[in-house]
C-alpha positions as CSV (number, residue, x, y, z in Angstrom):
1,M,-2.9,6.5,36.9
2,N,0.2,5.3,38.2
3,K,1.3,4.3,34.5
4,F,0.5,7.7,33.1
5,I,2.7,9.4,36.2
6,S,5.5,7.0,35.2
7,I,5.1,8.1,31.5
8,L,5.4,11.7,32.6
9,K,8.5,11.3,34.8
10,K,10.4,9.6,32.1
11,G,9.5,12.2,29.6
12,E,7.9,9.9,27.3
13,W,5.1,12.1,27.1
14,I,7.1,14.4,25.1
15,Q,8.0,11.5,22.3
16,T,4.1,10.5,22.2
17,V,3.1,14.2,21.7
18,L,5.8,14.7,18.9
19,A,4.8,11.5,17.3
20,T,1.3,12.4,17.2
21,F,2.4,15.9,15.3
22,N,4.1,14.0,13.0
23,R,1.1,11.8,12.0
24,D,0.1,12.1,8.4
25,S,-3.5,12.1,9.7
26,F,-2.9,15.1,11.9
27,T,-0.9,17.1,9.5
28,N,-3.1,17.0,6.8
29,G,-6.2,17.8,9.2
30,T,-4.0,20.9,10.2
31,R,-3.5,22.0,7.1
32,A,-7.1,21.7,6.2
33,L,-8.0,23.5,9.6
34,L,-5.8,26.4,8.9
35,A,-7.0,26.7,5.4
36,L,-10.8,27.0,6.5
37,T,-9.7,28.9,9.7
38,T,-8.6,31.4,7.5
39,V,-11.3,31.6,5.1
40,F,-13.9,32.0,7.9
41,L,-12.1,34.7,9.5
42,A,-11.6,36.8,6.2
43,H,-15.4,36.1,5.6
44,W,-16.5,37.1,9.3
45,L,-13.9,40.3,9.6
46,T,-15.0,41.8,6.2
47,N,-18.6,40.8,6.2
48,W,-18.2,39.3,2.6
49,D,-21.6,38.4,1.3
50,S,-21.1,35.7,-1.0
51,D,-21.7,32.1,-0.2
52,L,-19.0,30.6,1.8
53,L,-20.0,27.0,1.2
54,Q,-18.4,27.3,-2.2
55,I,-15.1,28.2,-1.2
56,M,-15.2,25.6,1.7
57,L,-16.0,23.1,-1.3
58,G,-13.2,24.4,-3.3
59,V,-10.7,24.0,-0.3
60,I,-12.0,20.4,-0.2
61,A,-11.8,19.5,-3.7
62,S,-8.0,20.8,-3.5
63,A,-7.2,19.1,-0.6
64,L,-8.5,15.7,-2.2
65,T,-5.7,16.1,-5.1
66,E,-2.9,16.5,-2.8
67,T,0.2,13.9,-2.9
68,D,3.2,13.6,-0.9
69,D,5.7,15.8,-3.1
70,H,8.8,18.4,-2.9
71,W,7.1,21.7,-2.7
72,R,8.3,22.4,-6.3
73,A,6.6,19.2,-7.6
74,R,3.4,20.3,-5.6
75,L,3.2,23.7,-7.2
76,R,3.5,22.1,-10.2
77,S,0.5,19.7,-9.5
78,Q,-1.4,22.5,-8.1
79,F,-0.9,24.4,-11.4
80,I,-2.2,21.2,-13.3
81,A,-5.1,20.8,-11.0
82,I,-6.2,24.4,-11.4
83,C,-6.1,24.0,-14.8
84,T,-8.1,20.9,-15.1
85,F,-10.5,22.4,-12.6
86,L,-11.0,25.2,-15.0
87,T,-11.6,23.0,-17.9
88,V,-14.2,20.5,-16.0
89,T,-16.1,23.4,-14.5
90,G,-16.3,25.3,-17.6
91,A,-17.8,22.4,-19.3
92,V,-20.2,22.1,-16.5
93,W,-21.5,25.8,-17.2
94,L,-21.7,25.2,-20.6
95,S,-23.8,22.2,-20.5
96,L,-26.1,22.8,-17.5
97,P,-29.2,23.8,-19.6
98,W,-29.0,20.7,-21.3
99,P,-29.6,17.6,-18.9
100,I,-28.6,15.0,-21.4
101,L,-25.5,17.0,-22.5
102,L,-24.6,17.3,-18.6
103,A,-24.9,13.7,-18.2
104,L,-22.7,12.8,-21.2
105,V,-20.2,15.6,-19.9
106,I,-20.0,14.0,-16.3
107,C,-19.7,10.4,-17.8
108,F,-17.1,11.4,-20.5
109,A,-15.2,13.2,-17.6
110,A,-15.5,10.4,-15.2
111,F,-13.6,7.8,-17.7
112,T,-11.3,10.2,-19.2
113,L,-10.1,11.4,-15.6
114,T,-9.8,7.7,-14.4
115,M,-7.9,6.7,-17.1
116,L,-5.4,9.6,-16.5
117,G,-4.8,7.8,-13.3
118,A,-2.7,5.3,-15.2
119,I,0.0,8.0,-15.5
120,G,0.8,7.7,-11.7
121,E,-0.5,8.7,-8.4
122,R,0.0,12.3,-8.6
123,Y,-2.5,12.2,-11.7
124,R,-4.8,9.9,-10.0
125,A,-5.3,12.2,-7.2
126,I,-5.7,14.9,-9.5
127,S,-8.3,13.2,-11.4
128,F,-10.0,12.4,-8.4
129,G,-10.2,16.2,-7.1
130,S,-11.5,17.3,-10.5
131,L,-14.2,14.7,-10.7
132,V,-15.6,15.6,-7.3
133,L,-15.3,19.5,-8.2
134,I,-17.4,18.7,-11.1
135,L,-20.4,17.7,-8.8
136,Y,-19.6,20.2,-6.1
137,T,-19.9,23.0,-8.9
138,A,-23.4,21.1,-10.4
139,L,-24.5,20.8,-6.7
140,S,-23.9,24.5,-5.7
141,A,-25.7,25.6,-8.9
142,H,-29.0,24.1,-8.2
143,S,-29.3,23.7,-12.0
144,S,-29.0,27.3,-12.8
145,R,-26.4,28.6,-15.1
146,T,-26.2,32.1,-13.4
147,L,-25.4,30.3,-10.1
148,V,-23.0,28.5,-11.8
149,A,-21.2,31.2,-13.4
150,S,-20.9,33.0,-9.5
151,S,-20.0,29.7,-7.8
152,I,-17.1,29.0,-10.2
153,P,-14.9,31.7,-9.1
154,L,-15.2,31.0,-5.6
155,L,-14.8,27.2,-5.9
156,L,-11.4,28.1,-7.6
157,I,-10.5,30.5,-4.9
158,G,-10.9,27.9,-2.2
159,A,-9.0,25.6,-4.4
160,M,-5.8,28.0,-5.1
161,W,-6.1,29.0,-1.7
162,Y,-5.8,25.8,0.0
163,G,-3.0,24.9,-2.7
164,A,-1.0,27.9,-1.6
165,I,-1.1,26.7,2.1
166,S,-0.2,23.2,1.0
167,V,2.9,24.4,-1.3
168,I,4.0,26.6,1.5
169,W,3.5,23.8,4.2
170,F,5.7,21.4,2.3
171,A,8.5,23.8,1.7
172,L,8.8,24.8,5.4
173,L,8.2,21.3,6.7
174,P,9.8,19.0,4.1
175,K,11.0,16.4,6.8
176,Q,7.3,15.4,8.2
177,P,5.9,13.4,5.3
178,V,9.2,11.4,4.7
179,Q,9.3,10.5,8.4
180,A,5.8,9.4,8.8
181,R,6.4,6.7,5.9
182,L,9.7,5.6,7.3
183,A,8.0,5.3,10.9
184,K,5.2,3.4,9.1
185,L,7.6,1.1,7.3
186,Y,9.4,0.3,10.5
187,A,6.1,-0.4,12.4
188,A,5.3,-2.8,9.6
189,L,8.8,-4.5,9.6
190,G,8.4,-4.4,13.6
191,E,5.0,-6.5,13.1
192,Y,6.4,-8.8,10.1
193,L,9.3,-9.9,12.5
194,Q,6.8,-10.7,15.2
195,L,4.8,-12.7,13.0
196,K,8.2,-14.7,11.8
197,A,8.9,-15.7,15.0
198,N,5.7,-17.4,15.3
199,L,6.8,-19.8,12.8
200,L,9.9,-20.8,14.7
201,E,7.7,-21.7,17.9
202,P,8.4,-25.6,18.2
203,I,5.1,-26.8,18.9
204,R,3.8,-30.0,16.9
205,E,0.0,-29.2,17.1
206,I,-0.3,-25.6,15.6
207,D,-1.4,-24.6,11.9
208,Q,1.7,-23.6,10.4
209,A,-0.2,-23.2,7.2
210,E,-2.3,-20.2,8.9
211,R,0.7,-18.7,10.3
212,R,2.5,-18.6,7.0
213,M,-0.5,-16.9,5.5
214,S,-0.5,-14.4,8.0
215,L,3.2,-13.7,7.5
216,V,2.5,-13.8,3.6
217,L,-0.4,-10.7,4.0
218,Q,2.1,-8.7,6.5
219,N,4.8,-9.0,3.7
220,G,2.4,-7.4,1.4
221,R,1.9,-4.3,3.6
222,V,5.7,-4.0,4.5
223,V,6.1,-4.2,0.4
224,N,3.6,-1.4,0.5
225,A,5.3,0.7,2.9
226,L,8.6,0.2,1.2
227,N,7.2,1.7,-2.2
228,S,5.7,4.7,-0.5
229,T,8.5,5.5,1.7
230,K,10.6,5.1,-1.8
231,E,8.6,7.7,-3.7
232,S,8.2,10.2,-0.5
233,I,12.5,10.1,-0.7
234,L,12.8,10.3,-4.5
235,S,10.6,13.3,-4.7
236,R,13.1,14.8,-2.8
237,L,16.3,13.7,-4.0
238,Q,15.7,15.4,-7.3
239,H,16.1,18.9,-6.1
240,G,19.9,20.2,-5.4
241,N,22.1,19.3,-2.7
242,N,20.6,16.8,-0.1
243,S,20.9,17.7,3.5
244,D,21.7,15.7,6.3
245,W,18.3,14.6,7.1
246,L,17.6,13.3,3.9
247,K,20.8,11.3,3.4
248,L,19.8,9.5,6.6
249,A,16.3,9.1,5.6
250,L,17.9,7.3,2.5
251,H,20.1,5.5,4.4
252,Q,17.2,4.2,6.9
253,Y,15.1,3.4,3.8
254,L,18.1,1.2,2.3
255,I,18.7,-0.5,5.5
256,A,15.0,-1.3,5.7
257,Q,15.4,-3.0,2.5
258,D,18.3,-5.0,3.9
259,I,16.2,-5.9,7.1
260,H,13.3,-7.2,4.7
261,E,15.4,-9.3,2.7
262,R,16.9,-11.0,5.7
263,T,13.8,-11.3,7.5
264,S,11.8,-12.8,4.6
265,S,14.9,-15.4,4.3
266,S,14.2,-18.9,5.0
267,H,17.0,-21.6,5.5
268,A,14.7,-24.7,6.1
269,D,11.2,-25.9,6.2
270,Y,10.3,-24.8,9.9
271,Q,8.3,-27.9,10.5
272,V,11.4,-30.2,9.7
273,L,13.4,-28.0,11.9
274,T,10.8,-28.4,14.8
275,Q,10.7,-32.3,14.5
276,S,15.0,-32.2,14.5
277,F,15.3,-30.0,17.6
278,F,11.8,-30.2,19.6
279,H,13.8,-31.4,22.7
280,S,16.3,-28.5,22.5
281,D,15.8,-24.8,23.6
282,V,17.5,-23.5,20.5
283,L,14.5,-22.6,18.5
284,Y,12.8,-20.8,21.5
285,R,16.1,-18.8,21.4
286,C,15.8,-17.8,17.7
287,Q,12.0,-17.0,18.3
288,R,13.2,-14.8,21.1
289,T,15.7,-13.1,19.2
290,L,13.2,-12.2,16.2
291,I,10.6,-11.0,18.9
292,L,13.4,-8.8,20.3
293,L,14.5,-7.1,16.8
294,G,10.7,-6.6,16.1
295,K,10.1,-4.8,19.3
296,Q,13.3,-2.9,18.3
297,A,11.8,-2.0,15.0
298,S,8.7,-0.8,16.5
299,A,11.0,1.6,18.9
300,F,12.7,2.7,15.8
301,S,9.3,3.9,14.3
302,T,8.6,5.7,17.5
303,A,11.8,7.3,17.5
304,I,11.8,8.2,13.8
305,Q,8.3,10.0,14.2
306,S,9.3,11.8,17.5
307,E,12.8,12.9,16.1
308,S,14.6,11.1,19.2
309,Q,17.3,8.6,19.7
310,P,16.2,4.9,20.7
311,I,17.8,3.6,23.9
312,H,19.5,0.2,23.4
313,Q,19.7,-2.1,26.3
314,G,21.7,-4.5,24.7
315,V,19.2,-7.6,25.2
316,T,19.5,-8.7,21.5
317,K,23.2,-9.1,21.6
318,R,23.0,-11.0,24.9
319,S,20.2,-13.3,23.2
320,I,22.4,-14.1,20.4
321,E,25.0,-15.1,22.6
322,D,22.8,-17.4,24.3
323,L,21.7,-18.7,21.0
324,S,25.2,-19.4,20.0
325,A,26.0,-21.2,23.0
326,S,22.8,-23.4,22.8
327,I,24.1,-24.4,19.2
328,K,27.6,-25.3,20.4
329,N,25.9,-27.6,22.9
330,I,23.9,-29.6,20.1
331,E,27.0,-29.7,18.3
332,K,28.7,-31.8,21.0
333,Y,26.0,-34.5,20.8
334,A,25.0,-34.3,16.9
335,S,27.0,-34.8,13.7
336,P,26.7,-32.4,11.0
337,N,23.7,-32.6,8.9
338,R,21.4,-30.5,6.8
339,Q,19.3,-29.4,9.6
340,L,22.3,-28.1,11.7
341,Q,23.6,-26.3,8.9
342,A,20.1,-24.5,8.6
343,L,20.4,-23.7,12.2
344,H,23.9,-22.1,11.6
345,G,22.5,-20.0,8.8
346,V,19.4,-18.9,10.9
347,R,21.9,-17.9,13.6
348,D,24.4,-16.1,10.9
349,N,21.2,-14.3,9.8
350,L,20.3,-12.9,13.1
351,T,23.6,-12.1,13.9
352,S,23.8,-10.1,10.6
353,L,20.4,-8.7,11.0
354,A,21.2,-7.1,14.7
355,K,24.3,-5.6,13.3
356,V,22.1,-4.0,10.3
357,F,19.7,-2.7,13.2
358,S,22.6,-1.2,14.8
359,E,23.2,1.2,12.0
360,V,19.8,2.5,11.6
361,F,20.5,5.8,13.2
362,L,24.0,6.2,12.4
363,Q,24.5,9.2,9.8
364,P,26.2,7.7,6.7
365,N,29.6,8.6,6.5
366,S,30.1,8.5,2.6
367,D,27.6,9.3,0.0
368,L,24.9,6.6,-0.6
369,H,24.1,5.0,-3.9
370,K,21.1,7.6,-4.5
371,Q,20.0,6.2,-7.7
372,L,16.4,5.1,-7.3
373,L,13.9,4.1,-10.3
374,D,11.8,7.0,-10.7
375,R,8.6,5.8,-12.2
376,Q,7.1,9.2,-13.0
377,P,6.7,9.7,-16.9
378,A,9.4,11.4,-18.3
379,N,7.5,13.3,-20.9
380,L,4.1,13.3,-22.7
381,K,5.0,10.5,-25.1
382,D,5.6,8.3,-21.9
383,A,2.5,9.5,-20.2
384,W,0.3,8.5,-23.3
385,S,2.0,5.2,-23.8
386,R,1.0,4.4,-20.1
387,I,-2.5,5.3,-20.7
388,K,-2.4,3.4,-24.1
389,K,-1.5,0.3,-22.3
390,Q,-4.6,0.2,-20.4
391,L,-7.0,0.8,-23.1
392,T,-8.1,-2.8,-23.1
393,I,-10.9,-4.6,-21.5
394,K,-8.6,-7.0,-19.7
395,S,-7.3,-3.7,-17.7
396,P,-8.9,-3.4,-14.4
397,L,-8.3,0.5,-14.3
398,F,-10.4,0.5,-18.0
399,R,-13.1,-1.6,-16.3
400,H,-13.6,0.7,-13.7
401,A,-13.5,3.7,-15.6
402,I,-16.4,2.3,-17.7
403,R,-18.1,0.9,-14.6
404,L,-17.7,4.4,-13.0
405,S,-19.1,6.0,-15.8
406,A,-22.2,4.0,-16.3
407,S,-22.7,4.2,-12.7
408,L,-22.8,8.0,-12.8
409,F,-25.3,8.2,-15.8
410,V,-27.9,5.8,-14.1
411,G,-27.6,8.1,-10.9
412,F,-28.1,11.1,-13.1
413,L,-31.3,9.4,-14.6
414,I,-32.4,8.7,-11.1
415,M,-32.1,12.2,-10.0
416,Q,-33.7,13.4,-12.9
417,A,-36.3,11.2,-12.1
418,M,-36.8,12.4,-8.8
419,H,-36.7,16.0,-9.6
420,D,-34.3,16.4,-6.7
421,Q,-32.0,19.4,-6.7
422,L,-29.9,18.1,-4.0
423,G,-29.6,14.7,-6.2
424,Y,-26.1,15.1,-7.0
425,W,-25.0,13.8,-3.6
426,I,-26.3,10.4,-5.3
427,L,-23.3,11.0,-7.9
428,L,-21.1,12.2,-5.2
429,T,-21.7,8.9,-3.3
430,I,-21.1,7.1,-6.4
431,V,-17.7,8.7,-6.8
432,F,-16.3,8.2,-3.2
433,V,-17.7,4.7,-2.8
434,S,-16.6,3.1,-6.4
435,Q,-13.4,1.3,-6.3
436,Q,-11.4,-0.9,-8.7
437,Q,-12.3,-4.3,-6.3
438,Y,-15.4,-5.3,-5.5
439,A,-14.3,-6.2,-2.0
440,A,-13.2,-2.5,-1.6
441,T,-16.3,-0.9,-2.9
442,H,-18.5,-3.1,-1.1
443,K,-16.5,-2.1,2.1
444,R,-16.3,1.7,1.4
445,L,-20.4,1.8,0.5
446,L,-21.1,0.5,3.9
447,E,-18.7,2.9,5.5
448,R,-20.3,5.6,3.6
449,A,-23.8,4.7,4.6
450,I,-23.1,4.4,8.5
451,G,-21.0,7.6,8.3
452,T,-23.8,9.3,6.6
453,T,-26.3,8.4,9.3
454,Q,-24.1,9.3,12.0
455,G,-23.3,12.6,10.5
456,L,-27.0,13.3,10.3
457,A,-27.8,12.5,13.5
458,I,-24.6,14.5,15.0
459,G,-25.5,17.2,12.8
460,W,-29.2,17.7,14.1
461,A,-28.0,17.4,17.8
462,L,-25.6,20.4,17.1
463,T,-28.1,22.6,15.4
464,Q,-30.6,22.2,18.3
465,L,-27.6,22.8,20.9
466,F,-25.8,25.3,19.5
467,Q,-28.0,28.2,17.5
468,P,-25.2,31.0,17.4
469,V,-23.8,31.1,13.8
470,I,-20.3,31.8,14.9
471,I,-20.1,28.7,17.0
472,Q,-21.9,26.5,14.0
473,S,-19.1,28.0,11.9
474,A,-16.2,27.1,14.4
475,M,-17.5,23.6,14.2
476,I,-17.7,23.5,10.5
477,V,-13.7,24.4,10.4
478,L,-13.0,21.9,13.1
479,L,-15.2,19.1,11.4
480,G,-13.6,20.0,7.9
481,G,-10.2,19.3,9.5
482,V,-11.1,16.0,10.7
483,F,-12.8,15.1,7.4
484,L,-9.5,15.7,5.6
485,G,-7.2,14.4,8.3
486,T,-8.9,11.1,8.4
487,R,-10.3,10.2,5.0
488,R,-7.5,7.8,4.2
489,T,-7.3,6.0,7.6
490,R,-10.9,6.1,9.2
491,Y,-13.4,6.5,6.4
492,I,-16.5,6.2,8.8
493,L,-15.2,9.0,10.9
494,A,-14.3,11.3,8.0
495,T,-17.8,10.6,6.2
496,T,-19.4,11.4,9.5
497,A,-17.5,14.8,9.9
498,I,-18.4,16.0,6.3
499,T,-22.1,15.0,6.7
500,T,-22.2,17.1,9.8
501,V,-20.2,19.9,7.8
502,L,-22.9,19.9,5.3
503,V,-25.8,19.9,7.6
504,L,-24.4,23.0,9.4
505,S,-23.6,24.5,6.3
506,F,-27.1,24.1,5.0
507,H,-28.6,25.0,8.2
508,Q,-27.1,28.3,7.9
509,I,-28.6,29.2,4.3
510,G,-32.1,27.6,5.7
511,L,-32.2,24.3,3.8
512,R,-32.1,22.2,6.9
513,Q,-35.4,20.8,6.4
514,V,-34.8,19.6,3.0
515,L,-31.4,18.3,3.8
516,F,-32.1,15.4,5.9
517,P,-34.1,13.2,3.9
518,A,-32.4,14.1,1.0
519,R,-29.2,13.5,2.1
520,L,-29.9,9.8,3.5
521,W,-31.7,8.4,0.6
522,D,-29.2,10.1,-1.9
523,T,-26.5,8.3,-0.2
524,L,-28.3,5.2,0.0
525,I,-29.4,5.2,-3.7
526,G,-25.7,6.1,-4.5
527,C,-24.3,3.1,-2.6
528,A,-26.9,0.7,-4.1
529,V,-26.2,1.9,-7.6
530,A,-22.3,1.5,-7.1
531,G,-22.7,-2.0,-5.5
532,V,-24.8,-3.1,-8.1
533,A,-22.3,-1.8,-10.9
534,A,-19.4,-3.5,-9.2
535,W,-21.4,-7.0,-9.0
536,L,-22.8,-7.0,-12.3
537,L,-20.8,-4.6,-14.7
538,L,-17.3,-5.7,-15.7
539,P,-16.4,-6.9,-12.3
540,N,-12.8,-7.6,-11.4
541,W,-13.0,-10.9,-9.7
542,Q,-10.0,-12.0,-8.6
543,W,-9.8,-15.5,-9.9
544,K,-9.7,-14.0,-13.5
545,L,-6.5,-12.1,-12.5
546,W,-4.9,-14.6,-10.5
547,P,-3.2,-16.6,-13.3
548,N,-1.4,-13.6,-14.6
549,L,-0.3,-12.2,-11.3
550,A,0.9,-15.8,-10.3
551,A,2.8,-15.7,-13.7
552,R,4.5,-12.3,-13.0
553,S,5.6,-13.5,-9.6
554,L,7.2,-16.3,-10.7
555,K,9.1,-14.6,-13.5
556,C,10.0,-11.8,-11.3
557,Q,11.6,-14.6,-8.9
558,A,13.7,-15.9,-11.6
559,D,15.2,-12.6,-12.4
560,Y,15.9,-12.2,-9.0
561,L,17.6,-15.3,-8.6
562,N,19.7,-14.6,-11.5
563,Q,20.9,-11.2,-10.2
564,I,21.9,-12.9,-7.0
565,V,24.0,-15.5,-8.6
566,K,25.8,-13.0,-10.5
567,Q,26.5,-11.2,-6.9
568,Y,27.9,-14.4,-5.9
569,Q,30.1,-14.4,-9.0
570,K,31.4,-10.7,-8.8
571,G,30.8,-9.6,-5.3
572,K,28.1,-7.7,-3.3
573,I,27.2,-4.5,-4.6
574,E,23.9,-2.8,-3.9
575,H,23.3,-1.3,-7.4
576,L,20.1,-0.4,-9.0
577,T,20.1,-3.3,-11.1
578,Y,19.9,-5.7,-8.1
579,R,17.7,-3.8,-5.8
580,L,15.1,-3.4,-8.7
581,S,15.1,-7.2,-9.3
582,R,14.6,-7.7,-5.6
583,R,11.6,-4.9,-5.1
584,E,10.0,-6.5,-8.3
585,A,10.2,-9.9,-6.9
586,H,8.6,-8.7,-3.4
587,N,6.3,-6.3,-5.1
588,S,4.7,-9.2,-7.4
589,D,4.4,-11.4,-4.3
590,A,2.5,-8.4,-2.5
591,A,0.2,-8.3,-5.4
592,L,-0.3,-11.8,-5.5
593,S,-1.1,-11.7,-1.7
594,N,-3.4,-8.7,-1.9
595,A,-5.3,-10.3,-4.7
596,Y,-5.9,-13.2,-2.5
597,S,-7.1,-11.1,0.6
598,A,-9.4,-9.2,-1.8
599,M,-10.7,-12.7,-3.1
600,Q,-11.6,-13.9,0.4
601,K,-13.8,-10.8,0.7
602,E,-15.8,-11.6,-2.6
603,P,-19.0,-13.4,-2.6
604,K,-18.6,-17.0,-2.4
605,K,-19.9,-17.6,-5.7
606,V,-16.9,-16.1,-7.4
607,R,-14.3,-17.3,-5.3
608,H,-13.0,-19.9,-7.7
609,N,-10.1,-21.8,-6.6
610,E,-9.7,-20.1,-3.5
611,I,-8.1,-23.1,-1.8
612,S,-5.7,-24.0,-4.4
613,N,-4.8,-20.4,-5.0
614,G,-4.1,-20.0,-1.1
615,R,-1.9,-22.9,-1.1
616,F,0.0,-21.7,-4.3
617,L,0.6,-18.2,-2.6
618,V,1.9,-19.7,0.4
619,A,4.2,-22.1,-1.8
620,S,5.2,-19.1,-4.0
621,H,6.2,-16.9,-0.8
622,T,8.1,-20.0,0.4
623,L,9.9,-20.1,-2.6
624,L,10.7,-16.2,-2.2
625,N,11.9,-17.0,1.1
626,Y,14.3,-19.6,0.4
627,I,15.8,-17.2,-2.7
628,S,15.8,-14.3,-0.1
629,A,18.0,-16.3,1.9
630,L,20.7,-16.6,-1.0
631,G,20.7,-12.8,-1.5
632,A,21.1,-12.3,2.3
633,H,24.2,-13.9,2.9
634,R,26.0,-12.5,-0.6
635,N,28.8,-11.1,1.7
636,E,29.2,-13.8,4.3
637,F,31.4,-16.3,2.3
638,E,34.8,-16.2,1.1
639,Q,34.6,-15.1,-2.8
640,K,35.7,-17.8,-5.1
641,E,34.2,-19.7,-8.3
642,I,31.1,-21.5,-8.1
643,A,30.8,-25.3,-9.1
644,K,29.6,-25.4,-12.5
645,E,26.8,-28.0,-11.5
646,I,25.5,-25.5,-9.4
647,L,25.3,-22.9,-11.6
648,D,23.7,-25.4,-14.1
649,A,21.1,-26.3,-11.4
650,S,20.4,-22.3,-10.6
651,K,19.8,-22.1,-14.6
652,Q,17.5,-24.8,-14.5
653,L,15.6,-23.6,-11.7
654,R,15.1,-20.0,-13.5
655,E,14.0,-21.8,-16.7
656,A,11.4,-24.0,-14.8
657,L,9.8,-20.9,-13.1
658,R,9.9,-18.9,-16.4
659,D,8.2,-21.8,-18.4
660,L,5.8,-22.4,-15.2
661,A,4.9,-18.6,-15.7
662,S,4.9,-18.8,-19.4
663,A,2.3,-21.7,-19.5
664,L,0.1,-20.1,-16.7
665,D,0.1,-16.5,-18.8
666,K,-0.8,-17.7,-22.1
667,R,-2.4,-21.2,-22.1
668,T,-5.8,-22.6,-20.6
669,G,-7.5,-26.0,-20.5
670,T,-5.6,-29.5,-21.5
671,E,-2.9,-27.4,-23.2
672,L,-2.0,-25.9,-19.7
673,D,-2.2,-29.6,-18.3
674,N,0.0,-30.9,-20.8
675,E,2.5,-28.2,-20.0
676,L,2.4,-28.3,-16.4
677,N,3.2,-32.1,-16.5
678,S,5.9,-31.5,-18.8
679,I,7.5,-29.5,-16.3
680,A,6.7,-31.8,-13.6
681,N,8.5,-34.7,-15.2
682,R,11.8,-33.1,-16.1
683,K,14.9,-34.6,-14.5
684,Y,16.6,-31.7,-12.8
685,L,20.2,-31.5,-12.2
686,I,19.8,-31.0,-8.6
687,K,18.6,-34.7,-8.0
688,E,22.2,-35.8,-9.3
689,I,24.5,-33.4,-7.3
690,K,22.4,-33.3,-4.1
691,S,24.6,-36.2,-2.4
692,S,27.8,-34.9,-4.0
693,N,30.5,-34.5,-1.0
694,Y,30.8,-30.5,-0.7
695,E,32.5,-29.2,2.3
696,A,30.0,-28.2,5.2
697,D,29.6,-24.5,5.5
698,S,31.4,-24.1,2.0
699,L,29.5,-21.4,-0.6
700,D,28.8,-24.4,-2.8
701,Q,27.0,-26.2,0.0
702,F,25.1,-23.3,1.2
703,I,23.7,-22.6,-2.4
704,L,23.0,-26.0,-3.2
705,T,21.1,-26.5,0.0
706,Q,18.9,-23.4,-1.0
707,L,18.5,-24.6,-4.7
708,S,17.3,-28.0,-3.0
709,L,14.5,-26.3,-1.1
710,C,13.6,-24.3,-4.1
711,F,13.2,-27.6,-6.3
712,E,11.3,-29.0,-3.2
713,V,8.7,-26.1,-3.5
714,L,8.4,-26.6,-7.4
715,P,6.1,-29.3,-7.3
716,E,3.5,-28.1,-5.0
717,L,3.3,-25.0,-7.2
718,I,2.9,-27.1,-10.3
719,T,0.1,-29.3,-8.4
720,Q,-1.8,-26.3,-7.2
721,A,-1.7,-24.6,-10.6
722,L,-3.1,-28.1,-12.3
723,V,-5.7,-28.2,-9.6
724,A,-7.0,-24.6,-10.4
725,N,-7.1,-25.2,-13.8
726,I,-9.1,-28.4,-13.5
727,E,-11.4,-26.5,-11.2
728,I,-12.2,-23.8,-13.7
729,R,-12.9,-26.1,-16.6
730,I,-15.1,-27.8,-14.4
C-alpha cells in the first residue's frame, strides 16, 4: 500500500497509464471493441432482424488481416483483402452443394493463400484472414447454399466496417504503433545489456557457456525487434514530409542499431579477463556500468511508450569515472599486454555507449540518412519471383502449405464422416494451430485445447448467471475485444475469450446444447490432425535446415567484416550498404539462434547434432561479437593507412569464412570432411604477424588483436561442423 501511495505522489501512475494505453494489445483490443460495440448498438437500436454472428465473424476476419502500416497502405491492404474475401466466399458458395468440390476448394485456397505469404508480412496476414473467412462462411451456412448467399453480405459488411475503423484509427493516431515497437526494442536492449553484464562477473565456477547461450537467444529477440521497428518506421517515411516525431523515431531507431552493435562487441575472451584481473574490482565496475545502462534502456522503453522524458541521475557517468580510475590503478603495477589493451577497449566502448544513450531523446538537428531497405515487392514481377523461389520441396513455406492443405482435407473427411454440421471447427482449429515449425505447432495446439476447455466452462457459467440478452451481448463485445487484443501475446486467454464469445452467441440462437460437446471434440480432433501432420508430413526438422542457416551466417559475417575494413580505410559513414551488411549479419545470427531454440523443443529422436550445433552457435556468435567490436570503434582512431599485412589477414579470414560456408552449403559426407580439414590445415598470415612490434593502442594493433580473436574461434567452428557431419553419417 505504501508503495502504491508513493507511486501516486511521484506521478508515476500517469506514465504507467499512458504506457498501457500505447501497448499494441490494448490498442488492438480497443479497435475491435469499438467496431463490435457500434455493430451491436446499430443492431439493437434498429431492431435489425439479420443474424449478428456473421457480422461479428466478418469483423474478426478483417482484424486478422491487420498489419502495422501507414493509413494509405492500410487502405490499399483493406481493398486487397475485400477483393480476396469476395473471391474465396464466392468459391465457397459455388462449391457448397458438392462436398468433394468444397474440400478441393478449401485445400487449393489453403495452399495458394499460404504461398502468397512469401510476398511479405502484409500478404501473409491477408491470406490468413481470407482462409479463416472461408471457414467462417461455411460454418455460418450449415451446408445450405441459401444461407451462404445471405451470410456473405453480412460477413463482408463486418469486414469492411472494421477495415474502415482501422484506416481511420491509423490516420488519426499514426504515432502509437511506432512508439510501441520502439519501446519493445529498448526493453529488449535493456535485457540484452543485463545478460551481457553477467559475462563479466569475475567468478571462476560459473557456466560461461550457459550464459553465452542466454545472450545469443536474447540477441535473436533484439534483432527481431529491430526489424519490426524498421518496417514500422519505413512504412511512414514513404509518404510526404516527415513530422518531427517521425524524425525522432528514426533517430532513436538508428541509435538503437548503434547500441546493439556496441553491446554485442567483445574485446577478449571473458574467461581470460577473469583470470587476469581476478584480484581487481575492475570487472565488477565494468559489469556495474553495463547493468546501469541496461536499466537506463528499460527506462527509455517506458518513457517512449508514455511519451515522457526520462530522468537522468548521472550514475552512469560516475560509474565510468570509477572504472577509469580502477584501470589507472592497475596500470601502475602491470606492464602493457593484450588483456590490458582489451580492458581499455571495453572502457572506451562503455564510454561511447553512454554518450550514445545521452542522445536518444535529443531531436536531431539535421536531416538523417533516411534511406532504409524496403523489402516490399516493387511490382507484380517481383512478387511472383518471391513466390517462385519458394516453390521447392526444400522451402519450409512450401512444405507448410502442403501440410496445411493435407490436414484440412483429412479434417474435412472426418467432418463428413461424423455428419457434424458444426464440424468446420475442426478445420478452423487446424488453421489456427498449424505453424511452419513442429515446436510452434505443438505449443499452439496445447494452448488451443486449454483455452477451448476454459472458454466452454466460462461460457456455460455466464449463460447461467446472466440470462438477459443485452448483458450477454455486452459480454460478447468485451470478450471479442479481448480476443483480438491478446491473440499475439497471450494465446490461451485469446482462445478462452473467443470460445466464450461463441458459446454466448450460439446460446442466443438456441444451439447451446449442441455446442458444448461439438466445440470440445472438434477442437481436440483438429489439434490431433495438425499434430500428426506436423510430425509425419514433410516436417521441418531443424537439423536439416541448420547447415544452410550456418552457411548464410558465416557468409554474412564475411560481408560485414569487408564493409568494416572499408570504413577504416575511407572513414566512418553510416550509409545503407554498411548498415545493411551489419543487419544481415545479425539477422542470420538470429535465424541460427531461433533454429536452435526450436530444435530444443522438438522430440529427442530428431534432435540430431544438438550439442555440436549449440557449440557452433556460441562460437559463431562469439565471432560476430569480435567483428562487431571492429565496427563499434570505427571513428575512435586517427585515420591512417592500415598495414598491408593486416589487410591481407582480414582478406584471409573472409575467404576462410566463405569457404567454410560453401562447404556447409553444398557438400556432405567425406567431401565435407575433406573440405573442412583443408580449411583447418591452412597457414594463416595472422600467425606470422601476431608478434610484430606494433605500437600499443594503435589502429593496426587494435585491428590485429580483433582479427587474432576471430582466427582463434575458427578452429572451433570447423571442429563442430566436422562433429555434426560425422553424427549425421552415423
